N, CA, C and O atoms as a Tripos MOL2 file, in Angstrom:
@<TRIPOS>MOLECULE
protein
  300   299    75     0     0
PROTEIN
NO_CHARGES

@<TRIPOS>ATOM
      1 N        -118.0500   26.4300 -123.6360 N.3       1 VAL1
      2 CA       -117.7670   27.5920 -122.8230 C.3       1 VAL1
      3 C        -118.4250   27.3940 -121.4570 C.2       1 VAL1
      4 O        -119.6270   27.1420 -121.3670 O.2       1 VAL1
      5 N        -117.6190   27.5110 -120.3940 N.am      2 LYS2
      6 CA       -118.1680   27.3530 -119.0480 C.3       2 LYS2
      7 C        -118.3040   28.6720 -118.3100 C.2       2 LYS2
      8 O        -119.0930   28.7950 -117.3730 O.2       2 LYS2
      9 N        -117.5160   29.6710 -118.7460 N.am      3 LYS3
     10 CA       -117.5610   30.9680 -118.0680 C.3       3 LYS3
     11 C        -117.4970   32.0890 -119.0960 C.2       3 LYS3
     12 O        -116.7360   32.0270 -120.0620 O.2       3 LYS3
     13 N        -118.3090   33.1120 -118.8670 N.am      4 ILE4
     14 CA       -118.2040   34.3490 -119.6190 C.3       4 ILE4
     15 C        -117.3680   35.2630 -118.7350 C.2       4 ILE4
     16 O        -117.7860   35.6230 -117.6350 O.2       4 ILE4
     17 N        -116.1990   35.6330 -119.2110 N.am      5 GLY5
     18 CA       -115.2080   36.3350 -118.3930 C.3       5 GLY5
     19 C        -115.5410   37.7680 -118.0350 C.2       5 GLY5
     20 O        -116.4890   38.3550 -118.5570 O.2       5 GLY5
     21 N        -114.7400   38.3220 -117.1310 N.am      6 ASP6
     22 CA       -114.8630   39.7150 -116.7230 C.3       6 ASP6
     23 C        -114.7610   40.6260 -117.9440 C.2       6 ASP6
     24 O        -113.8730   40.4430 -118.7760 O.2       6 ASP6
     25 N        -115.6370   41.5800 -118.0570 N.am      7 TYR7
     26 CA       -115.6550   42.5870 -119.1270 C.3       7 TYR7
     27 C        -115.8100   41.9930 -120.5320 C.2       7 TYR7
     28 O        -115.5460   42.6920 -121.5110 O.2       7 TYR7
     29 N        -116.2230   40.7440 -120.6630 N.am      8 ALA8
     30 CA       -116.2700   40.0510 -121.9610 C.3       8 ALA8
     31 C        -117.0330   40.8180 -123.0360 C.2       8 ALA8
     32 O        -116.5490   40.9290 -124.1620 O.2       8 ALA8
     33 N        -118.1890   41.3400 -122.7250 N.am      9 PHE9
     34 CA       -119.0030   42.0630 -123.7050 C.3       9 PHE9
     35 C        -119.3250   43.4740 -123.2210 C.2       9 PHE9
     36 O        -120.2760   44.0970 -123.6930 O.2       9 PHE9
     37 N        -118.5480   43.9610 -122.3020 N.am     10 SER10
     38 CA       -118.7850   45.2780 -121.7180 C.3      10 SER10
     39 C        -118.7540   46.3540 -122.7970 C.2      10 SER10
     40 O        -117.8210   46.4230 -123.5960 O.2      10 SER10
     41 N        -119.7770   47.1830 -122.8080 N.am     11 GLY11
     42 CA       -119.8300   48.2950 -123.7440 C.3      11 GLY11
     43 C        -120.2880   47.9440 -125.1500 C.2      11 GLY11
     44 O        -120.1980   48.7880 -126.0420 O.2      11 GLY11
     45 N        -120.7740   46.7350 -125.3800 N.am     12 CYS12
     46 CA       -121.2920   46.3580 -126.7110 C.3      12 CYS12
     47 C        -122.6370   47.0450 -126.8990 C.2      12 CYS12
     48 O        -123.6880   46.4790 -126.5970 O.2      12 CYS12
     49 N        -122.5880   48.2460 -127.3900 N.am     13 SER13
     50 CA       -123.7840   49.0890 -127.4140 C.3      13 SER13
     51 C        -124.8750   48.6130 -128.3760 C.2      13 SER13
     52 O        -126.0210   49.0420 -128.2430 O.2      13 SER13
     53 N        -124.5640   47.7540 -129.3290 N.am     14 LEU14
     54 CA       -125.5780   47.2800 -130.2770 C.3      14 LEU14
     55 C        -126.2000   45.9350 -129.8850 C.2      14 LEU14
     56 O        -127.1260   45.4640 -130.5450 O.2      14 LEU14
     57 N        -125.6980   45.3220 -128.8230 N.am     15 LEU15
     58 CA       -126.2210   44.0360 -128.3580 C.3      15 LEU15
     59 C        -127.6370   44.2260 -127.8290 C.2      15 LEU15
     60 O        -127.8560   45.0530 -126.9440 O.2      15 LEU15
     61 N        -128.6040   43.4710 -128.3580 N.am     16 LYS16
     62 CA       -130.0070   43.6480 -127.9610 C.3      16 LYS16
     63 C        -130.5850   42.4810 -127.1760 C.2      16 LYS16
     64 O        -131.5300   42.6640 -126.4090 O.2      16 LYS16
     65 N        -130.0330   41.2850 -127.3550 N.am     17 GLU17
     66 CA       -130.5810   40.0970 -126.6890 C.3      17 GLU17
     67 C        -129.4480   39.1300 -126.3650 C.2      17 GLU17
     68 O        -128.5210   38.9540 -127.1550 O.2      17 GLU17
     69 N        -129.5360   38.5070 -125.1930 N.am     18 ILE18
     70 CA       -128.5570   37.5170 -124.7630 C.3      18 ILE18
     71 C        -129.3010   36.2540 -124.3770 C.2      18 ILE18
     72 O        -130.2500   36.2980 -123.5950 O.2      18 ILE18
     73 N        -128.8740   35.1410 -124.9200 N.am     19 ILE19
     74 CA       -129.3630   33.8330 -124.4820 C.3      19 ILE19
     75 C        -128.1320   33.0790 -124.0020 C.2      19 ILE19
     76 O        -127.2750   32.6950 -124.7980 O.2      19 ILE19
     77 N        -128.0560   32.8740 -122.7040 N.am     20 ILE20
     78 CA       -126.8910   32.2130 -122.1110 C.3      20 ILE20
     79 C        -126.9940   30.7100 -122.3850 C.2      20 ILE20
     80 O        -127.9940   30.0900 -122.0240 O.2      20 ILE20
     81 N        -125.9720   30.1140 -123.0210 N.am     21 PRO21
     82 CA       -126.0100   28.6740 -123.3300 C.3      21 PRO21
     83 C        -126.0060   27.8100 -122.0680 C.2      21 PRO21
     84 O        -125.5710   28.2500 -121.0030 O.2      21 PRO21
     85 N        -126.4880   26.5950 -122.2000 N.am     22 HIS22
     86 CA       -126.5810   25.6650 -121.0640 C.3      22 HIS22
     87 C        -125.2280   25.2590 -120.5030 C.2      22 HIS22
     88 O        -125.1510   24.8210 -119.3550 O.2      22 HIS22
     89 N        -124.1760   25.3900 -121.2710 N.am     23 SER23
     90 CA       -122.8460   25.0010 -120.7870 C.3      23 SER23
     91 C        -122.2540   26.0270 -119.8230 C.2      23 SER23
     92 O        -121.3490   25.6970 -119.0570 O.2      23 SER23
     93 N        -122.7480   27.2610 -119.8480 N.am     24 VAL24
     94 CA       -122.1970   28.3410 -119.0210 C.3      24 VAL24
     95 C        -122.6900   28.2170 -117.5870 C.2      24 VAL24
     96 O        -123.8910   28.1060 -117.3380 O.2      24 VAL24
     97 N        -121.7390   28.2380 -116.6350 N.am     25 ILE25
     98 CA       -122.1090   28.1610 -115.2230 C.3      25 ILE25
     99 C        -121.7770   29.4500 -114.4680 C.2      25 ILE25
    100 O        -122.2360   29.6540 -113.3440 O.2      25 ILE25
    101 N        -120.9650   30.3270 -115.1010 N.am     26 SER26
    102 CA       -120.5230   31.5300 -114.4060 C.3      26 SER26
    103 C        -120.4120   32.7190 -115.3690 C.2      26 SER26
    104 O        -119.9780   32.5820 -116.5120 O.2      26 SER26
    105 N        -120.8180   33.8820 -114.8670 N.am     27 ILE27
    106 CA       -120.6880   35.1340 -115.6170 C.3      27 ILE27
    107 C        -119.8300   36.0660 -114.7750 C.2      27 ILE27
    108 O        -120.1220   36.2950 -113.6010 O.2      27 ILE27
    109 N        -118.7760   36.6020 -115.3690 N.am     28 GLY28
    110 CA       -117.8030   37.4160 -114.6410 C.3      28 GLY28
    111 C        -118.2620   38.8280 -114.3260 C.2      28 GLY28
    112 O        -119.3130   39.2780 -114.7820 O.2      28 GLY28
    113 N        -117.4470   39.5170 -113.5340 N.am     29 ASP29
    114 CA       -117.6950   40.9040 -113.1550 C.3      29 ASP29
    115 C        -117.7510   41.7890 -114.4030 C.2      29 ASP29
    116 O        -116.9190   41.6530 -115.3000 O.2      29 ASP29
    117 N        -118.7150   42.6790 -114.4600 N.am     30 TYR30
    118 CA       -118.8730   43.6570 -115.5430 C.3      30 TYR30
    119 C        -119.0050   43.0200 -116.9280 C.2      30 TYR30
    120 O        -118.7700   43.6950 -117.9300 O.2      30 TYR30
    121 N        -119.3700   41.7540 -117.0090 N.am     31 ALA31
    122 CA       -119.3880   41.0140 -118.2780 C.3      31 ALA31
    123 C        -120.2140   41.6930 -119.3670 C.2      31 ALA31
    124 O        -119.8100   41.6970 -120.5300 O.2      31 ALA31
    125 N        -121.3440   42.2580 -119.0180 N.am     32 PHE32
    126 CA       -122.2140   42.9040 -120.0050 C.3      32 PHE32
    127 C        -122.5160   44.3550 -119.6230 C.2      32 PHE32
    128 O        -123.4630   44.9470 -120.1420 O.2      32 PHE32
    129 N        -121.7340   44.9170 -118.7390 N.am     33 SER33
    130 CA       -122.0120   46.2880 -118.2860 C.3      33 SER33
    131 C        -121.8910   47.2720 -119.4460 C.2      33 SER33
    132 O        -121.0310   47.1270 -120.3150 O.2      33 SER33
    133 N        -122.7500   48.2530 -119.4440 N.am     34 GLY34
    134 CA       -122.7190   49.2790 -120.4750 C.3      34 GLY34
    135 C        -123.3400   48.8740 -121.7950 C.2      34 GLY34
    136 O        -123.1950   49.5890 -122.7860 O.2      34 GLY34
    137 N        -124.0280   47.7490 -121.8320 N.am     35 CYS35
    138 CA       -124.7390   47.3330 -123.0510 C.3      35 CYS35
    139 C        -126.0810   48.0600 -123.0600 C.2      35 CYS35
    140 O        -127.1050   47.4870 -122.6880 O.2      35 CYS35
    141 N        -126.0730   49.2950 -123.4770 N.am     36 ARG36
    142 CA       -127.2230   50.1930 -123.3360 C.3      36 ARG36
    143 C        -128.4390   49.8060 -124.1660 C.2      36 ARG36
    144 O        -129.5530   50.2110 -123.8360 O.2      36 ARG36
    145 N        -128.2610   49.0400 -125.2260 N.am     37 SER37
    146 CA       -129.3990   48.6300 -126.0700 C.3      37 SER37
    147 C        -129.9540   47.2660 -125.6740 C.2      37 SER37
    148 O        -130.9350   46.8030 -126.2570 O.2      37 SER37
    149 N        -129.3360   46.6210 -124.6910 N.am     38 LEU38
    150 CA       -129.7450   45.2790 -124.2800 C.3      38 LEU38
    151 C        -131.1640   45.3010 -123.7170 C.2      38 LEU38
    152 O        -131.4430   46.0100 -122.7500 O.2      38 LEU38
    153 N        -132.0590   44.5220 -124.3270 N.am     39 LYS39
    154 CA       -133.4640   44.5000 -123.9130 C.3      39 LYS39
    155 C        -133.8750   43.1840 -123.2670 C.2      39 LYS39
    156 O        -134.8120   43.1580 -122.4690 O.2      39 LYS39
    157 N        -133.1910   42.0910 -123.5960 N.am     40 LYS40
    158 CA       -133.6590   40.7730 -123.1430 C.3      40 LYS40
    159 C        -132.4790   39.8910 -122.7500 C.2      40 LYS40
    160 O        -131.4880   39.7980 -123.4750 O.2      40 LYS40
    161 N        -132.6020   39.2390 -121.5780 N.am     41 ILE41
    162 CA       -131.6020   38.2740 -121.1070 C.3      41 ILE41
    163 C        -132.3320   37.0010 -120.7340 C.2      41 ILE41
    164 O        -133.2730   37.0260 -119.9400 O.2      41 ILE41
    165 N        -131.8990   35.8880 -121.3050 N.am     42 ILE42
    166 CA       -132.4610   34.5860 -120.9540 C.3      42 ILE42
    167 C        -131.3350   33.7470 -120.3720 C.2      42 ILE42
    168 O        -130.3930   33.3780 -121.0730 O.2      42 ILE42
    169 N        -131.4440   33.4510 -119.0810 N.am     43 PHE43
    170 CA       -130.4430   32.6400 -118.3990 C.3      43 PHE43
    171 C        -130.7910   31.1650 -118.5240 C.2      43 PHE43
    172 O        -131.9640   30.7930 -118.4970 O.2      43 PHE43
    173 N        -129.7730   30.3290 -118.6600 N.am     44 SER44
    174 CA       -130.0020   28.8840 -118.6250 C.3      44 SER44
    175 C        -130.0320   28.4420 -117.1650 C.2      44 SER44
    176 O        -129.5000   29.1440 -116.3050 O.2      44 SER44
    177 N        -130.6370   27.3080 -116.8710 N.am     45 PRO45
    178 CA       -130.6930   26.8130 -115.4880 C.3      45 PRO45
    179 C        -129.3160   26.4410 -114.9340 C.2      45 PRO45
    180 O        -129.1750   26.2420 -113.7280 O.2      45 PRO45
    181 N        -128.3090   26.3470 -115.7880 N.am     46 SER46
    182 CA       -126.9750   25.9380 -115.3580 C.3      46 SER46
    183 C        -126.2130   27.0320 -114.6200 C.2      46 SER46
    184 O        -125.2080   26.7390 -113.9730 O.2      46 SER46
    185 N        -126.6590   28.2830 -114.6960 N.am     47 ILE47
    186 CA       -125.9450   29.4050 -114.0830 C.3      47 ILE47
    187 C        -125.8720   29.2270 -112.5690 C.2      47 ILE47
    188 O        -126.8890   29.0410 -111.9010 O.2      47 ILE47
    189 N        -124.6470   29.2900 -112.0410 N.am     48 GLU48
    190 CA       -124.4220   29.1680 -110.6000 C.3      48 GLU48
    191 C        -123.9880   30.4850 -109.9740 C.2      48 GLU48
    192 O        -124.2420   30.7270 -108.7940 O.2      48 GLU48
    193 N        -123.3260   31.3480 -110.7690 N.am     49 SER49
    194 CA       -122.8810   32.6230 -110.2070 C.3      49 SER49
    195 C        -122.8660   33.7100 -111.2760 C.2      49 SER49
    196 O        -122.5640   33.4690 -112.4450 O.2      49 SER49
    197 N        -123.2060   34.9210 -110.8230 N.am     50 ILE50
    198 CA       -123.1780   36.1040 -111.6680 C.3      50 ILE50
    199 C        -122.3220   37.1300 -110.9430 C.2      50 ILE50
    200 O        -122.5710   37.4470 -109.7800 O.2      50 ILE50
    201 N        -121.3180   37.6430 -111.6300 N.am     51 GLY51
    202 CA       -120.3580   38.5630 -111.0220 C.3      51 GLY51
    203 C        -120.9300   39.9230 -110.6700 C.2      51 GLY51
    204 O        -122.0430   40.2760 -111.0600 O.2      51 GLY51
    205 N        -120.1440   40.6670 -109.9280 N.am     52 ASN52
    206 CA       -120.5110   42.0250 -109.5280 C.3      52 ASN52
    207 C        -120.6910   42.9160 -110.7500 C.2      52 ASN52
    208 O        -119.8700   42.9070 -111.6670 O.2      52 ASN52
    209 N        -121.7540   43.6700 -110.7490 N.am     53 TYR53
    210 CA       -122.0400   44.6500 -111.8000 C.3      53 TYR53
    211 C        -122.0480   44.0480 -113.2000 C.2      53 TYR53
    212 O        -121.7450   44.7420 -114.1700 O.2      53 TYR53
    213 N        -122.3860   42.7810 -113.3180 N.am     54 ALA54
    214 CA       -122.3860   42.0920 -114.6090 C.3      54 ALA54
    215 C        -123.2960   42.7610 -115.6260 C.2      54 ALA54
    216 O        -123.0290   42.6970 -116.8260 O.2      54 ALA54
    217 N        -124.3660   43.4020 -115.1690 N.am     55 PHE55
    218 CA       -125.3180   44.0450 -116.0730 C.3      55 PHE55
    219 C        -125.5380   45.5170 -115.7100 C.2      55 PHE55
    220 O        -126.6090   46.0690 -115.9610 O.2      55 PHE55
    221 N        -124.5370   46.1360 -115.1290 N.am     56 ALA56
    222 CA       -124.6390   47.5500 -114.7470 C.3      56 ALA56
    223 C        -124.8060   48.4250 -115.9840 C.2      56 ALA56
    224 O        -124.2150   48.1620 -117.0310 O.2      56 ALA56
    225 N        -125.6130   49.4600 -115.8480 N.am     57 ASN57
    226 CA       -125.8510   50.4350 -116.9230 C.3      57 ASN57
    227 C        -126.4680   49.8270 -118.1750 C.2      57 ASN57
    228 O        -126.2270   50.3010 -119.2850 O.2      57 ASN57
    229 N        -127.2520   48.7920 -117.9960 N.am     58 CYS58
    230 CA       -128.0460   48.2240 -119.0940 C.3      58 CYS58
    231 C        -129.4390   48.8300 -118.9590 C.2      58 CYS58
    232 O        -130.3580   48.1990 -118.4380 O.2      58 CYS58
    233 N        -129.5760   50.0460 -119.4300 N.am     59 TYR59
    234 CA       -130.7700   50.8560 -119.1750 C.3      59 TYR59
    235 C        -132.0260   50.4120 -119.9070 C.2      59 TYR59
    236 O        -133.1300   50.7780 -119.5030 O.2      59 TYR59
    237 N        -131.8870   49.6380 -120.9660 N.am     60 SER60
    238 CA       -133.0400   49.2900 -121.7950 C.3      60 SER60
    239 C        -133.6670   47.9410 -121.4640 C.2      60 SER60
    240 O        -134.5820   47.5050 -122.1610 O.2      60 SER60
    241 N        -133.1920   47.2700 -120.4130 N.am     61 LEU61
    242 CA       -133.7020   45.9370 -120.0910 C.3      61 LEU61
    243 C        -135.2130   45.9430 -119.8780 C.2      61 LEU61
    244 O        -135.7500   46.7570 -119.1270 O.2      61 LEU61
    245 N        -135.8830   45.0140 -120.5600 N.am     62 GLN62
    246 CA       -137.3280   44.8750 -120.4410 C.3      62 GLN62
    247 C        -137.7380   43.4730 -120.0040 C.2      62 GLN62
    248 O        -138.8310   43.2800 -119.4720 O.2      62 GLN62
    249 N        -136.8560   42.4860 -120.2300 N.am     63 TYR63
    250 CA       -137.2170   41.0970 -119.9450 C.3      63 TYR63
    251 C        -135.9780   40.3450 -119.4700 C.2      63 TYR63
    252 O        -134.9550   40.3230 -120.1550 O.2      63 TYR63
    253 N        -136.0750   39.7320 -118.3000 N.am     64 VAL64
    254 CA       -134.9680   38.9450 -117.7390 C.3      64 VAL64
    255 C        -135.5540   37.7010 -117.0980 C.2      64 VAL64
    256 O        -136.4900   37.7880 -116.3030 O.2      64 VAL64
    257 N        -135.0000   36.5340 -117.4450 N.am     65 THR65
    258 CA       -135.4010   35.3220 -116.7310 C.3      65 THR65
    259 C        -134.4320   35.1200 -115.5790 C.2      65 THR65
    260 O        -133.2800   35.5470 -115.6560 O.2      65 THR65
    261 N        -134.8780   34.4880 -114.5340 N.am     66 LYS66
    262 CA       -134.0470   34.2200 -113.3600 C.3      66 LYS66
    263 C        -133.6920   32.7370 -113.3390 C.2      66 LYS66
    264 O        -134.5710   31.8850 -113.4660 O.2      66 LYS66
    265 N        -132.3850   32.4240 -113.1780 N.am     67 PRO67
    266 CA       -132.0430   31.0020 -113.0330 C.3      67 PRO67
    267 C        -132.8040   30.4090 -111.8500 C.2      67 PRO67
    268 O        -132.9600   31.0650 -110.8200 O.2      67 PRO67
    269 N        -133.2720   29.1860 -111.9920 N.am     68 LYS68
    270 CA       -134.1010   28.5660 -110.9580 C.3      68 LYS68
    271 C        -133.3950   28.4420 -109.6200 C.2      68 LYS68
    272 O        -134.0480   28.4380 -108.5760 O.2      68 LYS68
    273 N        -132.0740   28.3410 -109.6310 N.am     69 SER69
    274 CA       -131.3310   28.1550 -108.3860 C.3      69 SER69
    275 C        -131.1340   29.4700 -107.6200 C.2      69 SER69
    276 O        -130.6880   29.4480 -106.4730 O.2      69 SER69
    277 N        -131.4610   30.6100 -108.2370 N.am     70 PHE70
    278 CA       -131.2310   31.9050 -107.6100 C.3      70 PHE70
    279 C        -132.4150   32.3470 -106.7700 C.2      70 PHE70
    280 O        -133.5690   32.1010 -107.1200 O.2      70 PHE70
    281 N        -132.1160   32.9970 -105.6630 N.am     71 ILE71
    282 CA       -133.1380   33.5830 -104.8060 C.3      71 ILE71
    283 C        -132.9440   35.0970 -104.8580 C.2      71 ILE71
    284 O        -131.8500   35.5890 -104.5830 O.2      71 ILE71
    285 N        -133.9810   35.8310 -105.2040 N.am     72 CYS72
    286 CA       -133.8990   37.2860 -105.2670 C.3      72 CYS72
    287 C        -134.2230   37.8560 -103.8870 C.2      72 CYS72
    288 O        -135.3490   37.7290 -103.4040 O.2      72 CYS72
    289 N        -133.2280   38.4840 -103.2580 N.am     73 LYS73
    290 CA       -133.4370   39.0600 -101.9350 C.3      73 LYS73
    291 C        -133.7890   40.5320 -102.0290 C.2      73 LYS73
    292 O        -134.5230   41.0480 -101.1860 O.2      73 LYS73
    293 N        -133.2800   41.2120 -103.0360 N.am     74 TYR74
    294 CA       -133.4790   42.6510 -103.1580 C.3      74 TYR74
    295 C        -134.1390   42.9650 -104.4870 C.2      74 TYR74
    296 O        -133.5380   42.7680 -105.5430 O.2      74 TYR74
    297 N        -135.3350   43.4370 -104.4450 N.am     75 ILE75
    298 CA       -136.0540   43.7960 -105.6670 C.3      75 ILE75
    299 C        -136.5240   45.2220 -105.5470 C.2      75 ILE75
    300 O        -137.1570   45.7430 -106.4650 O.2      75 ILE75
@<TRIPOS>BOND
     1     1     2 1
     2     2     3 1
     3     3     4 2
     4     3     5 am
     5     5     6 1
     6     6     7 1
     7     7     8 2
     8     7     9 am
     9     9    10 1
    10    10    11 1
    11    11    12 2
    12    11    13 am
    13    13    14 1
    14    14    15 1
    15    15    16 2
    16    15    17 am
    17    17    18 1
    18    18    19 1
    19    19    20 2
    20    19    21 am
    21    21    22 1
    22    22    23 1
    23    23    24 2
    24    23    25 am
    25    25    26 1
    26    26    27 1
    27    27    28 2
    28    27    29 am
    29    29    30 1
    30    30    31 1
    31    31    32 2
    32    31    33 am
    33    33    34 1
    34    34    35 1
    35    35    36 2
    36    35    37 am
    37    37    38 1
    38    38    39 1
    39    39    40 2
    40    39    41 am
    41    41    42 1
    42    42    43 1
    43    43    44 2
    44    43    45 am
    45    45    46 1
    46    46    47 1
    47    47    48 2
    48    47    49 am
    49    49    50 1
    50    50    51 1
    51    51    52 2
    52    51    53 am
    53    53    54 1
    54    54    55 1
    55    55    56 2
    56    55    57 am
    57    57    58 1
    58    58    59 1
    59    59    60 2
    60    59    61 am
    61    61    62 1
    62    62    63 1
    63    63    64 2
    64    63    65 am
    65    65    66 1
    66    66    67 1
    67    67    68 2
    68    67    69 am
    69    69    70 1
    70    70    71 1
    71    71    72 2
    72    71    73 am
    73    73    74 1
    74    74    75 1
    75    75    76 2
    76    75    77 am
    77    77    78 1
    78    78    79 1
    79    79    80 2
    80    79    81 am
    81    81    82 1
    82    82    83 1
    83    83    84 2
    84    83    85 am
    85    85    86 1
    86    86    87 1
    87    87    88 2
    88    87    89 am
    89    89    90 1
    90    90    91 1
    91    91    92 2
    92    91    93 am
    93    93    94 1
    94    94    95 1
    95    95    96 2
    96    95    97 am
    97    97    98 1
    98    98    99 1
    99    99   100 2
   100    99   101 am
   101   101   102 1
   102   102   103 1
   103   103   104 2
   104   103   105 am
   105   105   106 1
   106   106   107 1
   107   107   108 2
   108   107   109 am
   109   109   110 1
   110   110   111 1
   111   111   112 2
   112   111   113 am
   113   113   114 1
   114   114   115 1
   115   115   116 2
   116   115   117 am
   117   117   118 1
   118   118   119 1
   119   119   120 2
   120   119   121 am
   121   121   122 1
   122   122   123 1
   123   123   124 2
   124   123   125 am
   125   125   126 1
   126   126   127 1
   127   127   128 2
   128   127   129 am
   129   129   130 1
   130   130   131 1
   131   131   132 2
   132   131   133 am
   133   133   134 1
   134   134   135 1
   135   135   136 2
   136   135   137 am
   137   137   138 1
   138   138   139 1
   139   139   140 2
   140   139   141 am
   141   141   142 1
   142   142   143 1
   143   143   144 2
   144   143   145 am
   145   145   146 1
   146   146   147 1
   147   147   148 2
   148   147   149 am
   149   149   150 1
   150   150   151 1
   151   151   152 2
   152   151   153 am
   153   153   154 1
   154   154   155 1
   155   155   156 2
   156   155   157 am
   157   157   158 1
   158   158   159 1
   159   159   160 2
   160   159   161 am
   161   161   162 1
   162   162   163 1
   163   163   164 2
   164   163   165 am
   165   165   166 1
   166   166   167 1
   167   167   168 2
   168   167   169 am
   169   169   170 1
   170   170   171 1
   171   171   172 2
   172   171   173 am
   173   173   174 1
   174   174   175 1
   175   175   176 2
   176   175   177 am
   177   177   178 1
   178   178   179 1
   179   179   180 2
   180   179   181 am
   181   181   182 1
   182   182   183 1
   183   183   184 2
   184   183   185 am
   185   185   186 1
   186   186   187 1
   187   187   188 2
   188   187   189 am
   189   189   190 1
   190   190   191 1
   191   191   192 2
   192   191   193 am
   193   193   194 1
   194   194   195 1
   195   195   196 2
   196   195   197 am
   197   197   198 1
   198   198   199 1
   199   199   200 2
   200   199   201 am
   201   201   202 1
   202   202   203 1
   203   203   204 2
   204   203   205 am
   205   205   206 1
   206   206   207 1
   207   207   208 2
   208   207   209 am
   209   209   210 1
   210   210   211 1
   211   211   212 2
   212   211   213 am
   213   213   214 1
   214   214   215 1
   215   215   216 2
   216   215   217 am
   217   217   218 1
   218   218   219 1
   219   219   220 2
   220   219   221 am
   221   221   222 1
   222   222   223 1
   223   223   224 2
   224   223   225 am
   225   225   226 1
   226   226   227 1
   227   227   228 2
   228   227   229 am
   229   229   230 1
   230   230   231 1
   231   231   232 2
   232   231   233 am
   233   233   234 1
   234   234   235 1
   235   235   236 2
   236   235   237 am
   237   237   238 1
   238   238   239 1
   239   239   240 2
   240   239   241 am
   241   241   242 1
   242   242   243 1
   243   243   244 2
   244   243   245 am
   245   245   246 1
   246   246   247 1
   247   247   248 2
   248   247   249 am
   249   249   250 1
   250   250   251 1
   251   251   252 2
   252   251   253 am
   253   253   254 1
   254   254   255 1
   255   255   256 2
   256   255   257 am
   257   257   258 1
   258   258   259 1
   259   259   260 2
   260   259   261 am
   261   261   262 1
   262   262   263 1
   263   263   264 2
   264   263   265 am
   265   265   266 1
   266   266   267 1
   267   267   268 2
   268   267   269 am
   269   269   270 1
   270   270   271 1
   271   271   272 2
   272   271   273 am
   273   273   274 1
   274   274   275 1
   275   275   276 2
   276   275   277 am
   277   277   278 1
   278   278   279 1
   279   279   280 2
   280   279   281 am
   281   281   282 1
   282   282   283 1
   283   283   284 2
   284   283   285 am
   285   285   286 1
   286   286   287 1
   287   287   288 2
   288   287   289 am
   289   289   290 1
   290   290   291 1
   291   291   292 2
   292   291   293 am
   293   293   294 1
   294   294   295 1
   295   295   296 2
   296   295   297 am
   297   297   298 1
   298   298   299 1
   299   299   300 2
@<TRIPOS>SUBSTRUCTURE
     1 VAL1         2 RESIDUE 1 A VAL
     2 LYS2         6 RESIDUE 1 A LYS
     3 LYS3        10 RESIDUE 1 A LYS
     4 ILE4        14 RESIDUE 1 A ILE
     5 GLY5        18 RESIDUE 1 A GLY
     6 ASP6        22 RESIDUE 1 A ASP
     7 TYR7        26 RESIDUE 1 A TYR
     8 ALA8        30 RESIDUE 1 A ALA
     9 PHE9        34 RESIDUE 1 A PHE
    10 SER10       38 RESIDUE 1 A SER
    11 GLY11       42 RESIDUE 1 A GLY
    12 CYS12       46 RESIDUE 1 A CYS
    13 SER13       50 RESIDUE 1 A SER
    14 LEU14       54 RESIDUE 1 A LEU
    15 LEU15       58 RESIDUE 1 A LEU
    16 LYS16       62 RESIDUE 1 A LYS
    17 GLU17       66 RESIDUE 1 A GLU
    18 ILE18       70 RESIDUE 1 A ILE
    19 ILE19       74 RESIDUE 1 A ILE
    20 ILE20       78 RESIDUE 1 A ILE
    21 PRO21       82 RESIDUE 1 A PRO
    22 HIS22       86 RESIDUE 1 A HIS
    23 SER23       90 RESIDUE 1 A SER
    24 VAL24       94 RESIDUE 1 A VAL
    25 ILE25       98 RESIDUE 1 A ILE
    26 SER26      102 RESIDUE 1 A SER
    27 ILE27      106 RESIDUE 1 A ILE
    28 GLY28      110 RESIDUE 1 A GLY
    29 ASP29      114 RESIDUE 1 A ASP
    30 TYR30      118 RESIDUE 1 A TYR
    31 ALA31      122 RESIDUE 1 A ALA
    32 PHE32      126 RESIDUE 1 A PHE
    33 SER33      130 RESIDUE 1 A SER
    34 GLY34      134 RESIDUE 1 A GLY
    35 CYS35      138 RESIDUE 1 A CYS
    36 ARG36      142 RESIDUE 1 A ARG
    37 SER37      146 RESIDUE 1 A SER
    38 LEU38      150 RESIDUE 1 A LEU
    39 LYS39      154 RESIDUE 1 A LYS
    40 LYS40      158 RESIDUE 1 A LYS
    41 ILE41      162 RESIDUE 1 A ILE
    42 ILE42      166 RESIDUE 1 A ILE
    43 PHE43      170 RESIDUE 1 A PHE
    44 SER44      174 RESIDUE 1 A SER
    45 PRO45      178 RESIDUE 1 A PRO
    46 SER46      182 RESIDUE 1 A SER
    47 ILE47      186 RESIDUE 1 A ILE
    48 GLU48      190 RESIDUE 1 A GLU
    49 SER49      194 RESIDUE 1 A SER
    50 ILE50      198 RESIDUE 1 A ILE
    51 GLY51      202 RESIDUE 1 A GLY
    52 ASN52      206 RESIDUE 1 A ASN
    53 TYR53      210 RESIDUE 1 A TYR
    54 ALA54      214 RESIDUE 1 A ALA
    55 PHE55      218 RESIDUE 1 A PHE
    56 ALA56      222 RESIDUE 1 A ALA
    57 ASN57      226 RESIDUE 1 A ASN
    58 CYS58      230 RESIDUE 1 A CYS
    59 TYR59      234 RESIDUE 1 A TYR
    60 SER60      238 RESIDUE 1 A SER
    61 LEU61      242 RESIDUE 1 A LEU
    62 GLN62      246 RESIDUE 1 A GLN
    63 TYR63      250 RESIDUE 1 A TYR
    64 VAL64      254 RESIDUE 1 A VAL
    65 THR65      258 RESIDUE 1 A THR
    66 LYS66      262 RESIDUE 1 A LYS
    67 PRO67      266 RESIDUE 1 A PRO
    68 LYS68      270 RESIDUE 1 A LYS
    69 SER69      274 RESIDUE 1 A SER
    70 PHE70      278 RESIDUE 1 A PHE
    71 ILE71      282 RESIDUE 1 A ILE
    72 CYS72      286 RESIDUE 1 A CYS
    73 LYS73      290 RESIDUE 1 A LYS
    74 TYR74      294 RESIDUE 1 A TYR
    75 ILE75      298 RESIDUE 1 A ILE
């Protein structure tokens, strides 16, 4: 799998943890939006792009790793 598509897991309310595999380079728009129980996201270093609102309304997030290639401009 190289891309997680738009809306792929949107609204999966029981999803608690995501570990993005090393083969994935792109995450689509709204891919995990509305995953209200999501607490942990671990990105692989292979991630090159994350779509708009990919993690919108994920209110329970407590732990997120940042891909090494990403620069956080707005915190």
